[in-house]
Each structure stands twice: as C-alpha cells, then as structure tokens.
N, C-alpha and C positions, 0 to 999 in steps of 0.2 A: 503494500499499500504506499503510495508516494506521500511525502510530507511537504508543507509548505517550506520553501527554501529559506534559510536564516536571513538573507538579505532582503526577504519581503516581510519579515516580522514587524517592521516598523509600520506597515500599513494598518496594523491593529493597535497602534499606540497613539494615533492621530485621528481625527475625525474623517475616516475615510468611508464614504457612503458606498454601499454595494447594491447591486440588483440581484434579487433571488428570483429564479424561475422556477414555478411548479406547474404541474399539469392539471388542468380542469377535468372535471368527470367526463367530458366529451372529447378529451384528447388534445385541446388546444392549449397553448402555452399561456401562463399568467405570470406576468412580470411585476415585481414591487421593489421599489427603493427601500433599504433597510440599514439601520445600524448593524455593524458586524464586529464579531470578536473571534479570538483564536486561543483555544486551550492547547498550549504547546505540548504539555506532558501527555495528553491523550490523543493529540493530532485530529482535533475536531473543530471545524468552524463552528460558531455559535451565533443563532439568530434568535432574537427575543421577540415574542408577539403575544397576542391574546388569543385565547381559545376560539373566540368567534370570528376571527380574521380568516379570509379566504384561503391564504397560505397554509394555515394550520388545519383547515378542512381538507385541502388538497393533499397535503403530505400524509394525512391519515389514510387516504385512498391509494396514493402512489407516493412512496418516499424518495424516488428520484428526483434530483434537483440540479440546478446549475447556479452557481454564484460568480458574478463578475464585479471587479472594482477597479478604479482608476486612481492612482496616486494624486491626491488633491494638490500636491506641489509639482507634479510633472504629468500632464495629461497624456504622455506618450508611454508611462510605465504602468503596466496593468498586471492584475492576477485574475485568472479565471479557473474556476473549480467545478468540475463535474463530480457529483457525488450522490450519497444515499443518506437520508435522515435515518440515523440508527437508533435515536432515542427521542422521545418528547416527554420532557419532565417539568413538573412545577416546582421541583426542589431548587431553591435558590434563584428562582426565575424573577422575583420581585426585586431582590437585592441587585441581581445582575441589570435590571432595568435601570435601577439608580446609578450603578456604576457606569454604565453606558452614558446616561444622561450628564454625568460630570465630564466625561470625555468630549462629548459632542456639543454640549451647551454650557458647560461650566456652571451647572446648576442642578437642582433636583428634578426628577422626572415630572414634567409638567402637565401631563394628561390625566384625567380620571380614569381609573381602570374599570371597564365596563364588564368585563368578565375576568376569568382567571389568567394570570401571566404563564406562558409556557416558554421553555427554552428548547430550541430545536438543535440538536447536535449532529453535524453533518460530517461524515467520513468521507475524506477526498478519495476519489477513485482515479481521476485524471487531473493534471494541473498543467495550466499553460500560463506563461508569463513573458514579458518584455521589459 
C-alpha cells in the first residue's frame, strides 16, 4: 500500500483544501470541497463530515473515493489519492473538527452541528503527485 511521500506532508499542516469524489447511488460522481488531514502513523487520509451529508451517505454504499488537493502556495504542486474508506467512526470526530477549524480558520468550529460528526479514514491505494 503506498504512503503519502514525506515531502507532501506539509500539505496537511497548512490550510490545503481538497476535493473528495464519492459515487452517487446511480453511479455518477459527486465532488465536494473539504478540509483534509493525514494520520501518518496509520497512513490514512482523514475527512471530517456530518452523518447527513451526501458524501457520508455515498461512502456507506460505495467506499471507493478519490481525493485531490493543490498546494495553496504553489498551484502547480498537487497530490491526488485514489483509495477506499476503510473506517467511518464518530470516535474523536468532534475534536478533530475543532482541530481542523484551528488550522483552516484559526478559530473554533463555526457551524452548528446538525447531526453526528463522522471521521472518514481513507486508505490510499494509488497516489499521484507533482
């Protein structure tokens, strides 16, 4: 299983927006901009969402996803990961949303949570970068 190259770990230390692609029930792709994180020790991309969101519903049916991000400091530097959501958990998801809010907004998580927070843990199967 491929790992995110060390020289791309910085993308997960700054406010890098990613686009996650999940598959709708009818087979069409659904793309959503997201905050993204990386668990180096477990080699998992992390996407935080709410249970009622379309992407959460989609991965419950089909766990295959694609995640693409562009370095906010260099638009020609990118990382693209095709993988599988191997775990959807509520454990630590709320705290993780607050951690991401600090990175992306330098503030507490601003939105009212309408349903339960979920953490999507994505195993990289293919990695492309430049």
